[in-house]
N, C-alpha and C positions, 0 to 999 in steps of 0.2 A: 638674170633669168635662168641661164644654164646652171649656175651654182645652186639656185633654189631647187631646180629639178633634181640635181644630184643629191641634195639634202633630203628631199622628199623620198627619193628612191631608197636611200640608205635607211631612212626612218621606217619605211614600210617593210623592210626586211627584219626589223627587230621583233622579238616575241611579245605577245600581249599578255600581261600578267600584272596582278596587284601586289605581288611580292617580288623584290629584286635584290639579289645578293651580289655584292660587288667583288669581282675578282680581276685578275690581270686581263681577262678576255673582254671585259666590258667597261674598262676605264681607259680614257684617252688623255694624253698629256702633250702639250706643246709649250714653247717659250712664249711669254707675254712680250709686249712692246718694251717693258722695262728690262726683261731678260735679254732681248736682242741688243738693247743699248748697253747693257752690262757686258755682254760678250764682245761687242765692238770695242769697248773700253779695255777689256783684257788683251785684245789683239794689239791695240796701240801700245799698251804697257809692255807687252812682250817684244814688239819691234824696237821700242826705245831701249829696253834692257839689252837686247842683242847689239844694237848700234853703239851704245855707250859702255857695254860690258859691265853692267851694274848687277852685282851679285844680290844685293838687297832687292833690286827690282825683280829679279827672277823669283826670289823668295815670296815677295808680296803678290806677284802675278799668279804663281801656282797655289798660294794659300787661298786667294780669292776664288780661283777656279775650282779648287777642292770644296770650298764652302758652297759654291753653286751646285756641284754634283750632289752634295749631301742634301741641299735644299730640294733638288729634284726628287730624291728618294723620299723625303719627308712629305712632299706634296702628294705624291702618288699614294704613299702609305696612309694619308689622312682619310682617303675614301676606301681603300682596300679593306675588306672584311666587314664593312657595314651592311646591314640589311634594311632595305626601304620597303615600307608597307603602306599602301594607300587605303584610306577609309572613304567609302562612298559618301558624297555630300548629300545633305538634306535637300528636298525639293525647294525651288525658288520660283518666283514670278519672273517672266521675261522683263528685262530691263534692270533687274537687280543682280548684284554679283553673287556668284556661287562660290562657296568656300570648301576647299579640299584639305583634309588633314593628312599629312605625311609623317609617319612615325619612323624615326631613324634609330635602329637598335645596334648597340655596340657590344661586342664580346671581348674587347681588348682595352688598350690604354685610351685615355681621353682624346677626343678629336675636337679641333677648333676651326673656326672660320669656314663653316660649310654653308653655302647658299643654295636654296632650292626655289624653284618657280616654274612657270610655264615656259617651255623652250623658246618661244618666239616673243617673249616679253621680259628680257633679262633685266631691264631697269627696275622691275617690280619684284625682284628676288627677296625672299625672307632668309635671314642669316641666323644661324644657331650654333651652339656648341653641344657636343654629345659627351656626357660624363663616362668615365671608365666603367665598364660592365653595367651600363644603364641605357637609357633611351631618352630621346627628345622628340617633341612634336612641333612641326612647322605647319603653319596655316597659309595656304595659297589660295588666292582668289582669281577668278576669271569671269569674263562677261559672256554668257550664252548668247548665241545669235538668233536662235529660233526656238519655238516651243516644241514640246514633245520629249522623247527620251534621247538624251544626248550623251555621247561618250566624253569622259574626262579627257582634256587635251594632253598631248605629250608633255611630260615633265622632264626637268633637268636638275641635276645636283652638281655643284662645282666647288672648287676650293683653290686658293692661291697661297695658302699657308705653307711655310712661315715667312718667306721673304718677298713674295710676289713676283718671283722671276719665272715661274712656271704656272700654267693653268691646267688643272686636271678636272675632267668632267665625265659624267655618265648620263645616258638618256633612258627614260622609263616610259613605256607605253601602257598606261593602266587599262584594265578591263572593266573598271567601275563605270557606272552610268549615273546620270542625274536626271531627275524628272523636272522639266521646265513647264510651269503653268503659264497660261496666257497672260499677257500684260494687262494689268488692271486699268480700267477706264478711270480717267481723272479729268474733271470730277464725275462721279457716277450718277446715273439717273436714279430716281426713287424706285423702290421696290414695287412690283405690280401688286394689285390687290389680291388678298386671299379669296379663294372661291369656296362657297358653301358646299358641303357634302350632302347629297340627297339622302333622306332617311335617317340622319343622325341628329338626335335632339341635344339641346343644351344640357350638360350634365351637372354643372355646378353654378354657384353664384357667389359673389363677393359679399362678405359680411361688413358690418359697420367699421370694424377695426382694420379693414383692408386685407384680412386673411381669407383664403379660399376654404370653403367648408368641404370640398371634395379632395381626397387624397387617394393615392394608390401606391403599391409597392414599387420600389426603385427598379427601373429597367436600365440595362446597360446602354449607354449613349444619351441618357437624359441630361439636359443642361444643368450645370451646377446651380444656376439661379432659381431653379424650380424645386430644389430640395428643401424640405421642412426641417431646418436645423434645430429648432426648439424641440421637436419631437425626437430627433436623433440624439440630442443631448440627454433627454430624460430616459428614453427606452433603449438607446443604442441601435435602433432599427432605422434604416434609410428608407424614407418615403418621399414621393414627389407629388407636387400639386397637380391635380387633374383639372386643368383650366378649360373653360368653355371654348376658348379659341382652338385648342388642340383637338377637341372632340367634335367640333362642328364645322370647322373651316380648314382648308388645306391651301398652302402656298405652292404654286407650281412655277418654276423658272423655265419658261418656254422659249425656245430658239425663235419662234415666230413672233413672240411678244416684244422682242427687242426693238423692232421698228427700224432696223439697219439693214443695208444691202450687203455691205462687205462682211464676209464670214468671220474674219479675224476681229473686226470691231464687235460683232455679235458675241464672240467668245470672251472678249475683254469685258463687255457689259455683264455677261453671265457670271464671270469670275468675281466681279465686284459685287453683284447681287448675292452670290454664295457667301462671301465674307460678311455682308450686311445681315443676312438671315441667320447665319451661325452666331454672330456676335449678339444678336437680339434674342437668341435662344428659341428661335422659331423652328417648327417642323416644316420641311420643304422637300419637294421633289424636283427632278430635272428632266426636261424633255428636249431632245435634239433629234435631228434626222438619223434614224437607225438606232437611237439610244433612248431608253426611258428608265430613270432611276426612281424607284418608289420613294414616297415621302418618308423622311426620317429626321432625326435631329442629333446634335452632338458632334464631337470631333470626327467620329467615324464617317458620318454622313458628309461632313465638309470635305474630308480627304477623298472620299469616293467621288464626289461631284467634281472637285478640282482635277482629279486624275482623269476622269472621263473627258473633261474639257481639254486637257493637255494632249491626250492621245487621239482625239477625234480628227 
């Protein structure tokens, strides 16, 4: 408990940044368990050489000790000079892993055996090599605990190259954030019925061939399934079908229509409805306490609705 508080205190003193250049000031190195066992073995060999006056024993002992010192220098140098850059992860739904990309840039010789990951989840480290005067990308996943705008957790990069006698590491506190959407309801309830818009007449009808006789110019955000591809192939002009449903009826995803008491359950159902409506290419609006998103369609409307649900 005390050790954890000390680690948290130390972590909170670190600067918050998405770019981290490694120098002597922010790289830490200690012997590993194998390194301590190796040092104990060297002590035994030195005592035996002194006791039995073995010149070859002295030679072997100091040769191995010199190799360990060179190994310590190489382990520290594997991280020194690297630049770590964090890319903000894409939004995810609660319950799904979020993926962070960490770019390691190298301005010197090749680096090997570098592991990166969330600081408190060392078994899930991702390991990579960074080529000389190049860069490598490591993908790190973590599980968000709640919806909303969350900070990327503290990351760590470490290496034990080349002999595993020493462990060098650095700690990075990213400033990047990730948007966590509400957890999707599984299985989801069916969509509520669309409501008729007063004073709007039916604008089109379907022909015998299944095509719509009403079209209009393409508007940004129109669903791809409503584009008239045959006309686009002939004329090069993008037009969309002007369906009777889109001109006479509106779908509203209303917080009060979920029929649930728990607010988080309501958000989960609304998130599932949002995906269902967007997948079907329907125009929809969103109503919540204090928020009203006008009806729209396409990816922009889907992202706006999910963002409103995440930040509510």
